[in-house]
BAFI-3210 file (N, C-alpha, C; in Angstrom, 3 decimals, decimal comma, padded with zeros to 6 digits):
// residues 172
n [1|2|3|4|5|6|7|8|9|10|11|12|13|14|15|16|17|18|19|20|21|22|23|24|25|26|27|28|29|30|31|32|33|34|35|36|37|38|39|40|41|42|43|44|45|46|47|48|49|50|51|52|53|54|55|56|57|58|59|60|61|62|63|64|65|66|67|68|69|70|71|72|73|74|75|76|77|78|79|80|81|82|83|84|85|86|87|88|89|90|91|92|93|94|95|96|97|98|99|100|101|102|103|104|105|106|107|108|109|110|111|112|113|114|115|116|117|118|119|120|121|122|123|124|125|126|127|128|129|130|131|132|133|134|135|136|137|138|139|140|141|142|143|144|145|146|147|148|149|150|151|152|153|154|155|156|157|158|159|160|161|162|163|164|165|166|167|168|169|170|171|172]
n.u [-032,279|-030,200|-027,444|-026,146|-026,253|-025,018|-022,336|-021,802|-022,763|-020,106|-018,226|-019,956|-019,246|-016,522|-016,209|-017,077|-015,285|-013,084|-013,815|-014,053|-011,883|-010,166|-011,272|-010,786|-008,251|-007,579|-008,992|-007,170|-004,421|-005,304|-005,130|-003,241|-000,927|000,726|000,990|002,929|004,665|006,034|005,659|008,774|010,289|011,764|010,606|009,090|005,706|002,094|000,268|-003,128|-004,396|-003,306|-003,775|-006,176|-005,529|-002,808|-004,407|-006,130|-004,366|-003,467|-005,576|-006,149|-003,631|-004,065|-006,410|-005,611|-003,500|-004,847|-006,337|-004,331|-003,588|-005,511|-005,469|-003,195|-004,195|-006,303|-005,998|-003,815|-004,739|-006,767|-004,688|-002,809|-005,333|-004,815|-002,445|-001,253|-000,086|002,803|003,385|005,656|005,704|003,164|003,679|005,403|003,763|002,105|003,122|005,003|002,143|001,207|003,305|003,856|000,884|001,324|003,487|003,536|002,011|003,690|006,011|005,668|004,992|007,136|008,900|007,751|008,482|011,576|012,271|013,710|016,231|017,809|020,074|021,148|018,315|016,719|018,348|018,040|015,228|014,776|016,467|014,674|012,593|012,007|014,078|013,122|009,999|010,589|011,841|009,896|007,654|009,488|009,469|006,735|006,278|007,533|006,100|003,624|004,392|004,841|003,027|001,526|002,785|002,395|-000,134|-000,405|-002,738|-002,492|-000,828|001,552|004,172|005,313|009,317|009,593|009,542|007,660|006,738|006,013|007,142|004,416|001,412|000,748|-001,998|-003,342|-005,253|-006,044]
n.v [-019,289|-015,784|-015,909|-013,555|-013,026|-015,398|-014,723|-012,629|-012,904|-014,730|-012,680|-010,717|-012,183|-011,715|-009,647|-008,921|-010,781|-008,924|-006,345|-007,362|-008,236|-005,993|-004,173|-005,122|-005,545|-002,757|-001,725|-003,082|-002,109|000,461|000,571|-000,786|000,332|002,492|001,137|-000,475|000,669|002,981|006,770|008,473|009,876|011,858|013,071|016,262|017,220|017,123|019,836|021,071|021,583|020,383|017,749|016,046|015,942|014,579|011,636|011,467|011,045|008,672|006,930|006,999|005,742|002,953|001,970|001,440|-000,572|-002,122|-002,341|-002,942|-005,625|-007,214|-006,855|-008,457|-010,764|-011,532|-010,433|-011,824|-013,119|-011,847|-009,747|-012,094|-011,890|-009,752|-010,110|-012,099|-013,523|-013,190|-014,715|-013,690|-011,165|-010,787|-011,409|-009,566|-006,877|-007,999|-008,194|-005,700|-003,428|-004,453|-004,144|-001,346|-000,509|-001,592|-001,104|001,293|001,887|000,701|001,951|004,808|004,904|003,937|006,501|008,413|006,812|006,222|008,990|012,973|012,741|010,352|009,446|006,920|005,583|006,945|006,398|003,428|003,175|004,257|002,521|000,162|000,826|003,421|003,232|000,748|001,732|003,194|001,513|-000,834|000,908|001,467|-000,904|-001,035|001,070|-000,233|-002,726|-001,467|-000,266|-002,309|-004,152|-001,871|-001,996|-004,708|-004,710|-003,488|-001,836|000,525|002,163|004,250|003,996|006,100|006,748|005,554|004,487|007,091|008,741|011,184|012,167|011,164|009,710|008,441|008,428|006,355|006,766|009,543]
n.w [-010,609|-011,800|-013,917|-013,272|-010,495|-009,885|-009,836|-008,742|-005,663|-004,791|-005,060|-003,264|-000,953|-000,275|-000,106|002,302|004,096|003,216|004,797|007,040|007,581|007,722|009,151|012,242|011,757|012,093|013,810|016,162|015,788|015,878|018,577|019,552|018,321|020,195|022,106|021,798|020,347|022,546|022,609|022,369|025,424|025,372|023,110|021,018|022,912|021,836|021,231|022,237|019,641|018,105|018,365|017,871|015,120|014,847|016,066|014,333|011,611|012,985|012,902|010,046|009,297|010,815|009,220|006,648|007,551|007,817|005,702|003,720|005,359|004,517|001,904|001,238|002,337|000,527|-002,560|-004,295|-006,049|-007,797|-008,686|-009,967|-012,544|-013,694|-014,604|-016,235|-017,720|-016,821|-013,855|-012,201|-012,442|-011,432|-008,443|-007,921|-008,119|-006,502|-003,532|-003,776|-003,824|-001,398|000,568|000,572|001,835|004,343|005,703|006,835|008,910|010,811|010,672|010,904|013,470|014,496|014,280|015,708|018,408|018,627|018,131|017,787|018,382|017,837|015,907|015,125|015,223|013,753|010,762|010,932|010,733|008,107|006,293|006,594|005,776|004,354|001,889|000,700|000,389|-001,845|-003,693|-003,768|-005,551|-007,928|-008,560|-009,380|-011,308|-012,803|-013,443|-014,593|-016,890|-018,405|-018,561|-019,912|-022,742|-022,804|-023,453|-026,262|-027,528|-028,959|-027,979|-026,893|-024,365|-022,103|-023,603|-025,367|-029,230|-030,864|-028,526|-026,827|-023,884|-022,634|-022,551|-025,856|-028,129|-030,647|-032,213|-032,573]
ca.u [-030,962|-029,368|-025,788|-025,179|-026,343|-024,246|-021,113|-022,228|-022,002|-018,578|-017,929|-020,027|-018,761|-015,019|-015,575|-017,730|-014,695|-011,985|-014,348|-014,758|-010,370|-010,053|-011,821|-010,507|-006,967|-007,423|-008,937|-006,356|-003,524|-005,007|-004,995|-001,578|000,959|001,295|001,533|004,054|005,702|005,088|006,405|010,269|010,394|012,684|009,831|007,711|003,857|001,375|-000,857|-004,560|-004,853|-002,485|-003,919|-006,753|-004,761|-002,421|-005,338|-006,737|-003,460|-003,477|-006,648|-005,688|-002,438|-004,724|-007,018|-003,789|-002,623|-005,948|-006,649|-003,057|-003,730|-006,681|-004,693|-002,601|-004,922|-007,221|-005,432|-003,143|-005,578|-006,646|-002,810|-002,484|-005,687|-004,721|-000,973|-001,724|001,504|003,654|003,548|007,001|005,110|001,782|004,129|006,516|003,216|001,115|004,271|004,901|001,623|001,189|004,506|003,545|000,002|001,502|004,049|003,092|001,574|005,268|007,086|005,114|004,859|008,670|009,104|007,549|009,273|012,786|012,693|014,566|017,759|017,918|020,163|021,087|017,350|016,455|019,112|017,559|014,092|015,564|016,786|013,722|011,101|012,244|014,497|012,248|009,584|011,302|011,776|008,526|007,254|009,643|008,566|005,264|005,752|008,259|005,187|002,440|004,899|005,054|001,523|000,899|003,361|001,764|-001,396|-000,636|-003,598|-001,993|-000,859|002,789|004,268|006,995|010,577|009,153|009,360|006,611|006,673|007,126|006,609|003,339|001,362|000,130|-003,457|-003,057|-006,729|-006,512]
ca.v [-017,800|-015,702|-015,724|-012,148|-013,340|-016,401|-014,347|-011,359|-014,109|-014,772|-010,788|-009,849|-012,707|-011,208|-007,566|-009,246|-010,547|-007,616|-005,657|-007,620|-007,992|-004,609|-003,733|-006,108|-005,177|-001,417|-001,657|-003,085|-001,289|001,818|000,743|-000,722|001,000|003,588|000,275|-001,508|001,719|004,196|007,867|008,839|010,670|013,002|014,215|016,932|016,487|017,832|020,619|020,428|021,695|019,409|016,224|015,794|016,052|013,269|011,131|011,394|010,091|007,343|006,120|006,628|004,685|001,848|001,374|001,270|-001,222|-003,286|-002,855|-004,164|-007,033|-007,410|-006,854|-009,639|-012,198|-011,916|-009,928|-012,345|-013,671|-010,627|-009,774|-013,021|-012,143|-008,456|-009,988|-013,407|-013,259|-013,233|-014,566|-012,996|-009,691|-010,335|-011,471|-008,329|-006,369|-008,025|-007,778|-004,139|-003,445|-004,923|-003,403|-000,118|-000,323|-002,283|-000,397|003,135|001,836|000,360|003,223|006,422|004,120|004,391|007,446|008,758|005,892|006,516|010,396|012,894|012,836|008,977|009,036|005,729|005,069|007,345|005,492|002,119|003,452|004,885|001,935|-000,710|001,904|004,530|002,547|-000,642|002,068|003,427|000,374|-000,816|002,052|001,417|-001,878|-001,087|002,148|-000,436|-003,607|-000,700|000,090|-003,926|-004,030|-000,778|-002,806|-006,499|-004,523|-003,250|-001,137|001,561|003,879|004,204|004,519|007,222|006,343|004,528|005,841|008,022|008,721|012,866|012,468|011,484|008,488|008,721|007,585|005,992|007,082|010,743]
ca.w [-010,487|-012,830|-013,830|-012,765|-009,317|-008,949|-009,962|-007,548|-004,468|-003,976|-004,522|-001,944|000,402|-000,385|000,161|003,562|004,139|003,152|005,412|008,886|008,475|007,847|010,750|013,118|012,375|011,880|015,557|016,953|015,414|016,572|019,827|019,952|017,997|021,094|023,528|021,030|020,528|023,161|022,039|022,880|026,258|024,527|022,073|021,587|023,450|021,100|021,583|022,048|018,861|017,206|018,885|016,598|013,605|015,315|015,708|012,788|011,307|013,718|012,347|008,718|009,352|010,810|008,197|005,454|007,553|007,393|003,775|003,351|005,503|003,426|000,352|001,064|002,391|-000,996|-003,376|-005,027|-007,285|-008,147|-008,961|-011,299|-013,466|-014,126|-014,888|-016,669|-018,729|-016,545|-012,456|-011,735|-012,347|-010,558|-007,618|-007,560|-007,876|-004,877|-002,793|-003,341|-002,600|000,348|001,847|000,583|002,736|005,403|005,996|007,407|010,469|011,939|010,289|011,703|015,130|015,145|013,931|016,804|019,360|018,070|018,832|016,990|018,693|017,655|014,328|014,364|015,181|012,142|009,232|010,812|009,874|006,893|005,540|006,458|005,437|003,239|000,573|000,577|-000,321|-002,797|-004,567|-004,734|-006,256|-008,557|-009,032|-009,466|-012,295|-014,129|-013,933|-014,988|-018,348|-019,593|-019,128|-021,318|-023,632|-023,771|-023,709|-027,292|-027,670|-029,938|-026,979|-026,640|-023,220|-022,475|-023,906|-026,953|-030,052|-031,030|-027,284|-026,373|-023,059|-022,289|-023,515|-027,045|-028,535|-032,127|-033,194|-032,565]
c.u [-030,302|-027,845|-025,047|-025,327|-025,541|-022,821|-021,234|-021,863|-021,078|-017,943|-018,082|-019,846|-017,387|-015,189|-016,616|-016,490|-013,234|-012,846|-014,104|-012,583|-010,211|-010,296|-011,190|-008,690|-006,688|-007,566|-008,028|-004,774|-003,703|-004,783|-003,514|-000,767|000,925|001,627|003,102|004,829|005,415|006,253|007,601|009,990|010,948|011,449|008,969|006,608|003,265|000,196|-001,971|-004,952|-004,726|-003,053|-005,230|-006,411|-004,017|-003,446|-005,807|-006,209|-003,057|-004,236|-006,565|-004,921|-003,070|-005,243|-006,425|-003,929|-004,103|-006,325|-005,295|-003,019|-004,728|-006,149|-004,490|-003,699|-005,683|-007,016|-004,741|-003,713|-006,113|-005,200|-002,925|-003,819|-005,289|-002,498|-000,658|-000,477|002,528|003,679|004,579|006,521|003,924|002,729|004,746|005,078|002,506|002,577|004,777|003,980|001,001|002,048|004,092|002,124|000,615|002,386|004,405|003,116|003,147|006,076|007,015|005,378|006,736|009,244|009,073|008,233|010,731|012,612|013,458|015,665|018,799|018,744|020,484|019,542|017,114|016,997|017,982|015,936|013,777|015,380|015,563|012,279|011,217|012,553|013,482|010,846|010,064|011,884|010,921|008,025|008,059|009,207|007,553|004,947|006,723|006,701|004,207|002,860|004,892|003,604|001,165|001,873|003,180|000,519|-001,871|-002,084|-003,869|-001,543|000,767|003,406|005,626|008,269|010,300|008,476|007,877|005,873|007,373|006,820|005,799|002,414|000,225|-001,214|-003,320|-004,144|-006,747|-005,270]
c.v [-017,373|-015,700|-014,655|-012,542|-014,189|-015,879|-013,298|-012,019|-013,726|-013,365|-010,686|-010,694|-012,476|-010,190|-007,771|-008,946|-009,570|-006,511|-006,090|-007,408|-006,700|-004,079|-004,063|-006,238|-003,579|-000,933|-001,909|-002,700|-000,371|001,796|000,315|-000,637|002,107|002,332|000,015|-000,221|003,029|005,604|008,044|010,362|012,031|014,056|014,949|016,544|017,925|018,538|020,039|020,569|020,817|017,677|015,821|015,805|014,308|012,043|010,686|010,359|008,786|006,211|005,840|005,414|003,141|001,008|001,241|-000,045|-002,351|-003,486|-003,564|-005,187|-007,531|-008,014|-008,453|-010,723|-012,556|-011,187|-010,850|-012,657|-013,298|-010,233|-010,952|-012,828|-010,852|-009,025|-011,425|-014,378|-013,709|-013,582|-013,990|-011,908|-009,165|-010,343|-009,986|-007,045|-006,609|-007,502|-006,461|-003,656|-003,211|-004,177|-002,343|000,484|-000,893|-001,148|001,027|003,199|001,389|001,596|004,415|005,840|004,533|005,011|008,116|007,692|006,241|008,104|011,702|012,908|011,587|009,147|007,873|005,010|005,480|006,482|003,896|002,507|003,937|003,934|000,896|-000,105|002,656|003,551|001,827|000,047|002,824|002,151|-000,680|000,264|002,101|-000,004|-002,269|-000,145|000,963|-001,682|-002,755|-000,516|-001,053|-004,116|-003,855|-001,391|-003,916|-005,655|-004,509|-002,922|-000,082|002,418|003,325|004,884|005,627|006,515|005,328|005,179|006,305|008,528|010,372|012,985|011,653|009,796|008,556|007,896|007,941|006,785|008,193|011,303]
c.w [-011,593|-012,580|-013,157|-011,451|-008,815|-008,972|-008,891|-005,937|-003,771|-004,063|-003,615|-001,023|000,337|000,353|001,729|004,153|004,688|004,776|006,668|008,708|008,257|008,816|012,106|013,510|012,211|013,154|016,150|016,975|015,932|018,312|020,660|019,733|019,280|022,305|022,927|021,069|021,045|022,968|023,091|023,797|026,008|023,378|022,214|021,935|022,112|021,778|021,690|020,747|017,637|017,120|017,854|015,030|013,676|015,394|014,480|011,693|011,571|013,406|010,787|008,461|009,605|010,113|007,249|005,656|007,742|006,021|003,499|003,848|004,243|002,126|000,423|001,431|001,158|-002,288|-004,570|-006,235|-008,551|-009,432|-010,412|-012,720|-013,995|-014,902|-015,254|-017,131|-018,398|-014,380|-011,541|-011,214|-011,346|-008,965|-007,062|-007,686|-006,556|-004,114|-002,516|-003,007|-001,344|001,331|001,745|001,876|004,112|006,154|007,109|008,645|011,512|011,805|010,674|012,588|015,620|015,433|015,588|018,528|019,247|018,973|017,945|016,870|018,078|016,257|014,230|013,980|013,710|010,935|009,651|010,105|008,378|006,154|005,447|005,593|003,964|001,846|000,074|000,017|-001,461|-003,927|-004,838|-005,393|-007,726|-009,615|-009,808|-011,005|-013,168|-014,168|-014,462|-016,619|-018,878|-019,640|-020,057|-022,240|-024,192|-023,936|-025,397|-028,163|-028,390|-029,199|-027,132|-025,977|-023,190|-022,767|-025,219|-028,153|-030,528|-029,473|-026,758|-025,005|-021,956|-022,919|-024,489|-027,322|-029,889|-033,036|-033,190|-033,279]
res [m|s|e|a|t|i|h|e|a|p|a|r|k|t|w|i|k|v|l|a|v|t|l|v|v|a|a|a|a|f|v|l|g|p|i|i|w|p|p|a|a|s|g|p|s|p|t|a|a|q|l|p|f|l|l|f|l|s|l|v|q|a|v|v|l|g|l|g|v|s|f|l|a|f|g|l|p|v|m|g|r|i|s|p|q|s|k|a|r|a|w|a|m|y|l|s|i|g|y|l|m|i|s|w|w|p|h|i|n|m|h|a|h|n|g|p|e|d|l|r|g|l|l|i|i|d|y|l|f|h|l|p|s|m|a|a|a|l|v|l|a|y|c|f|f|t|l|l|r|e|r|g|d|g|r|t|p|v|g|r|p|g|g|g|g|e|v|h|d|a|h|t]
***
């Protein structure tokens, strides 16, 4: 058995696990979303033309939730390899990515359940989902720039001396 074959087997097994977890979670989420959060009685009813678009969004949300659960189940070692110099940064990226992937399913279902007239419910949704999504995006951007800086490959991130608003290649 070649060395490449030895390294491919665990990776293949991981991808099978990721696919299995993703599909099981996605199927459950697709079915359970409207049961857990039934649409608000005061909300508008979709037209026949809108229904396929809404179903497609529900399917995408369910699949991204499944991928997010898979990422949280199997992704931490990968994040540790991406950021070996900082465990805190690896955890920050791991949790931010996980949150951004998983939060869409309850977020959108809660919007449909809340209805357009309930401002208290809308504020709860904004504080539970919108603010943390912004924070996760800022964490990921910060981590990205710190990784670029640590890489030290002749590129200068935005805001550094020599940076004029984009990443510059010192070799050109």
